[in-house]
C-alpha positions in Angstrom: -23.9 125.1 28.0 -21.6 126.6 30.7 -21.3 124.1 33.8 -20.9 124.8 37.4 -17.4 126.2 38.3 -15.8 127.2 41.6 -13.4 130.0 42.6 -9.8 129.4 42.9 -8.0 130.3 46.4 -4.6 131.5 47.2 -2.9 130.1 50.2 -2.4 132.7 53.1 1.4 132.2 53.0 1.6 132.8 49.5 -0.5 136.0 49.7 2.1 137.3 52.1 4.9 135.9 50.1 4.4 136.9 46.5 5.0 140.8 45.9 2.2 142.1 43.5 2.3 145.2 41.7 -1.0 146.7 40.5 -0.6 149.2 37.7 -3.7 151.5 36.6 -4.2 154.8 35.4 -6.2 155.6 38.4 -4.4 153.2 40.8 -3.7 156.1 43.2 -6.9 158.0 42.8 -9.2 158.4 45.8 -12.2 157.3 44.3 -15.3 158.9 42.4 -15.6 160.0 38.8 -12.7 161.5 36.6 -13.4 164.5 34.6 -12.1 163.0 31.5 -12.2 159.2 32.0 -15.4 159.1 34.0 -16.4 155.7 35.8 -13.0 154.3 34.6 -11.4 155.9 37.6 -14.1 154.4 39.9 -13.4 151.0 38.3 -9.6 151.1 38.9 -10.3 152.4 42.7 -12.6 149.3 43.2 -10.1 146.8 41.8 -7.4 148.1 44.2 -9.7 148.0 47.2 -10.6 144.4 46.5 -7.2 143.3 46.2 -6.3 145.1 49.3 -9.0 143.3 50.9 -7.7 139.9 49.8 -4.7 140.6 52.1 -2.1 140.5 49.3 1.4 142.0 49.4 0.6 144.9 47.1 2.5 148.0 45.8 0.8 150.4 43.3 1.8 152.5 40.3 0.1 154.8 37.9 2.8 155.2 35.2 4.7 153.1 33.1 8.2 154.4 34.2 8.2 152.0 37.2 8.9 149.1 34.7 11.7 151.0 33.0 14.3 149.7 35.4 13.3 146.3 37.3 11.2 146.9 40.5 11.3 144.6 43.4 8.4 142.7 42.8 7.4 139.2 41.7 4.3 139.6 39.5 2.4 142.6 37.8 -1.5 142.9 37.5 -1.5 145.5 34.6 -4.7 147.8 34.1 -2.7 150.4 32.7 -4.0 149.5 29.2 -4.7 152.8 27.4 -1.6 154.7 27.7 -2.6 157.5 25.0 -0.6 156.1 22.1 -0.9 153.3 19.6 -0.3 149.8 20.9 0.1 151.0 24.4 -1.6 147.6 25.3 1.7 145.7 24.6 4.1 148.1 26.6 3.7 146.6 30.1 4.0 142.8 28.9 6.9 143.8 26.8 8.7 145.6 29.7 7.8 142.6 32.0 9.3 140.2 29.5 12.3 142.3 29.5 12.7 142.0 33.1 11.3 138.5 33.2 8.4 139.2 35.6 5.3 137.4 34.9 2.2 139.3 34.8 -1.6 138.8 34.5 -2.8 138.4 31.0 -1.6 137.3 27.5 1.9 137.9 26.1 2.4 141.1 24.2 1.8 139.7 20.7 -1.3 138.2 21.7 -2.4 141.6 23.5 -1.6 143.4 20.3 -3.5 140.7 18.0 -6.6 141.2 20.0 -6.3 144.9 20.1 -6.3 144.9 16.3 -9.8 144.5 15.4 -9.0 143.8 11.8 -6.4 141.0 12.4 -8.4 139.4 15.2 -11.3 139.2 12.5 -8.7 137.3 10.5 -8.0 134.8 13.3 -11.7 134.3 13.8 -12.2 133.7 10.0 -9.2 131.1 10.2 -11.3 129.6 13.3 -14.2 129.2 11.1 -16.3 131.8 13.0 -18.5 134.0 11.0 -17.4 137.5 10.8 -19.0 140.1 8.5 -17.0 141.8 5.6 -14.5 144.5 6.8 -11.8 146.6 5.9 -9.0 148.4 7.7 -7.8 151.5 6.3 -4.1 151.9 7.7 -2.9 155.5 8.3 -0.7 156.1 5.5 -2.1 153.7 2.9 -4.3 154.8 0.2 -8.0 155.2 0.9 -9.9 153.6 -2.1 -13.7 153.2 -2.4 -13.1 149.8 -4.1 -11.9 148.6 -0.6 -15.2 149.6 1.0 -17.0 146.6 2.4 -20.5 145.9 1.0 -23.4 147.1 3.4 -26.9 146.0 2.3 -28.4 148.8 4.4 -26.1 151.5 2.9 -25.1 152.3 6.2 -21.4 151.8 7.6 -19.7 151.9 11.0 -16.2 153.7 11.1 -14.1 153.4 14.4 -10.5 153.2 15.3 -9.0 149.7 14.8 -7.5 149.8 18.2 -9.8 151.5 20.7 -12.2 150.6 23.7 -15.3 151.5 24.9 -16.5 152.6 21.6 -14.2 155.8 21.4 -14.2 157.5 18.0 -17.0 155.5 16.6 -19.6 157.2 13.9 -21.4 156.1 11.1 -21.8 157.2 7.4 -24.3 156.5 4.6 -22.1 157.3 1.5 -18.4 157.3 0.7 -18.2 160.8 1.2 -19.3 160.2 4.9 -16.9 157.2 5.2 -13.8 159.1 3.9 -14.3 161.9 6.3 -14.6 159.7 9.1 -11.7 158.0 8.2 -9.5 161.2 7.8 -10.7 162.1 11.3 -9.5 158.9 13.0 -6.3 158.9 10.8 -5.8 162.6 12.0 -5.8 161.3 15.4 -2.9 159.1 14.7 -5.1 155.8 14.5 -6.0 153.3 11.6 -9.5 153.2 10.9 -11.7 149.9 10.3 -15.0 150.0 8.3 -17.8 147.6 8.4 -21.3 147.2 7.3 -23.7 148.5 10.2 -25.2 145.2 11.6 -28.5 145.6 13.4 -29.2 143.5 16.4 -27.7 142.9 20.0 -24.5 142.7 21.3 -23.8 139.2 23.0 -20.9 139.2 25.5 -19.1 135.8 26.2 -16.8 136.1 28.8 -13.9 133.9 29.5 -11.5 132.9 32.6 -8.8 130.5 32.6 -9.3 127.5 35.1 -6.8 124.7 35.4 -5.1 125.9 32.1 -8.5 125.9 30.1 -10.3 128.7 28.9 -13.8 128.4 30.5 -16.9 130.2 29.5 -18.8 132.3 32.1 -22.6 132.7 31.5 -23.3 134.7 28.6 -24.8 138.1 28.7 -26.4 140.6 26.4 -27.5 144.5 26.3 -31.4 144.3 25.9 -31.1 147.8 24.2 -34.3 150.0 23.5 -32.9 151.2 20.3 -30.5 149.0 18.5 -30.1 151.4 15.6 -28.4 154.1 17.9 -24.7 154.2 18.1 -23.4 153.7 21.8 -20.8 156.2 22.3 -17.7 156.5 24.5 -19.1 159.0 26.5 -22.4 157.3 27.3 -20.3 154.1 28.3 -18.2 156.3 30.5 -21.2 157.9 32.2 -19.8 161.5 31.2 -22.9 162.3 29.4 -26.6 161.6 30.5 -27.4 158.2 28.6 -31.1 158.7 27.7 -31.1 155.0 26.3 -30.4 152.7 29.1 -29.0 149.2 28.1 -30.0 146.6 30.6 -27.0 143.8 31.0 -29.0 140.5 31.3 -28.2 136.8 30.9 -28.5 135.5 27.5 -30.2 132.1 27.4 -31.8 131.8 24.0 -32.4 128.0 23.6 -31.2 127.9 19.9 -28.7 130.7 19.5 -26.9 130.7 22.9 -25.3 127.1 22.2 -24.3 128.2 18.8 -22.8 131.6 20.1 -20.9 129.7 22.8 -19.5 127.1 20.6 -18.2 129.9 18.3 -16.7 131.8 21.4 -14.8 128.7 22.4 -13.2 128.4 19.0 -12.2 132.1 19.2 -10.8 131.8 22.6 -8.5 128.3 21.7 -6.8 130.6 19.3 -5.6 133.2 22.0 -4.7 130.8 24.8 -3.1 131.6 27.1 -4.8 135.0 28.0 -6.1 134.6 31.7 -9.4 136.4 31.0 -11.0 138.0 28.2 -14.5 139.2 26.7 -15.6 138.0 23.2 -18.4 140.0 21.4 -21.0 138.9 18.7 -23.7 140.8 17.1 -26.8 138.7 16.9 -29.8 139.4 15.1 -32.7 137.8 16.8 -35.1 138.1 13.7 -32.8 136.3 11.2 -30.9 134.4 13.5 -27.5 135.8 11.9 -24.3 135.7 14.2 -21.2 137.7 13.5 -18.0 138.0 15.7 -17.4 141.7 16.4 -14.3 141.8 18.6 -12.1 140.0 21.4 -11.0 142.4 24.3 -8.3 140.6 26.4 -7.5 141.9 29.9 -10.9 143.6 29.6 -12.6 145.8 32.0 -13.0 144.2 35.5 -15.3 146.6 37.3 -18.1 144.9 38.9 -20.5 147.0 36.9 -19.3 145.5 33.6 -19.6 142.2 31.6 -16.7 140.1 33.2 -17.7 140.6 37.1 -21.5 140.6 36.1 -20.8 137.2 34.0 -18.9 135.8 37.0 -21.6 137.0 39.4 -24.1 134.6 37.3 -21.6 131.8 38.1 -22.0 132.7 41.8 -18.4 134.5 41.7 -18.2 137.8 44.2 -15.8 140.3 42.8 -13.1 139.3 45.4 -13.5 135.6 44.1 -13.1 136.8 40.7 -9.9 138.7 41.5 -8.3 135.9 43.4 -9.2 133.1 40.9 -7.3 135.0 38.2 -4.4 135.6 40.2 -4.4 131.8 41.5 -4.6 130.6 38.0 -1.9 132.9 36.7 0.6 132.4 39.7 0.1 128.6 39.2 0.7 129.0 35.3 3.9 131.2 36.3 5.2 128.6 38.9 4.9 131.3 41.7 2.5 129.1 43.8 2.1 125.3 43.7 -0.8 123.9 41.7 
């Protein structure tokens, strides 16, 4: 299981010397909820404030065009991940590569690989990690019932193949319902992934990189009241009252936790170097079945979400987490000694 770890520190002279560009949709937001993005705006404001309080030499931007020509910076901290178009996860790393500016997180191809739920499942299957059957109905390709993965319960979950916070998720109980859901997602410009519904709980495995090694933080799980109910984007963003509160707690099941951590480490090794990420499994406590669900590289760093909560279980403050991520990435990119 996870061993004791210590935060990394950046020397004061390096904090002043390295010019950091923080990019986020709400980097210039004054705080509080956003009418469309909800608590995502609070998250971006919190990260900005934490970075400022670290005493970094920092600039801010809330749009991609700051990278269309080379900015006068040494490093980019990208949280502008969802740009409103498909594959936007890769744009900032690609632009940074063009200018030869190092950045926090995985390289563009790995970002795209992790963002594509179907292909990331292929990677996990290659790594020997159990994954439930699935099929990705690509936009513009035939939508055939023969490709529908089996579902013992006769219930399928349909969602955009590249999405976050359960945006666009729905379920169906027959082929007609599945095709309608696929058509809706295709109509919004996205590929659709279809999976059998798996009952159980979501176990979250957060990783940060320490001394070039992906390091597991304490595992967490959402101890939900009703595992049969789909958890929507609007609930996760606090845009509607969430009548079913899901408590985020430490997962220390004596038999299942070691198995899940070993699986998560196998997945993490396939994506190195990625600086930080969250790997999610669906776990049925009644049967002991474990299935990989998805990986989210450069995942949410808000203090109320998995990454920061897991780091807190390891004794990290929010500031400790931000400084550690930067210290490791700066060392890896030869911006500071290490």
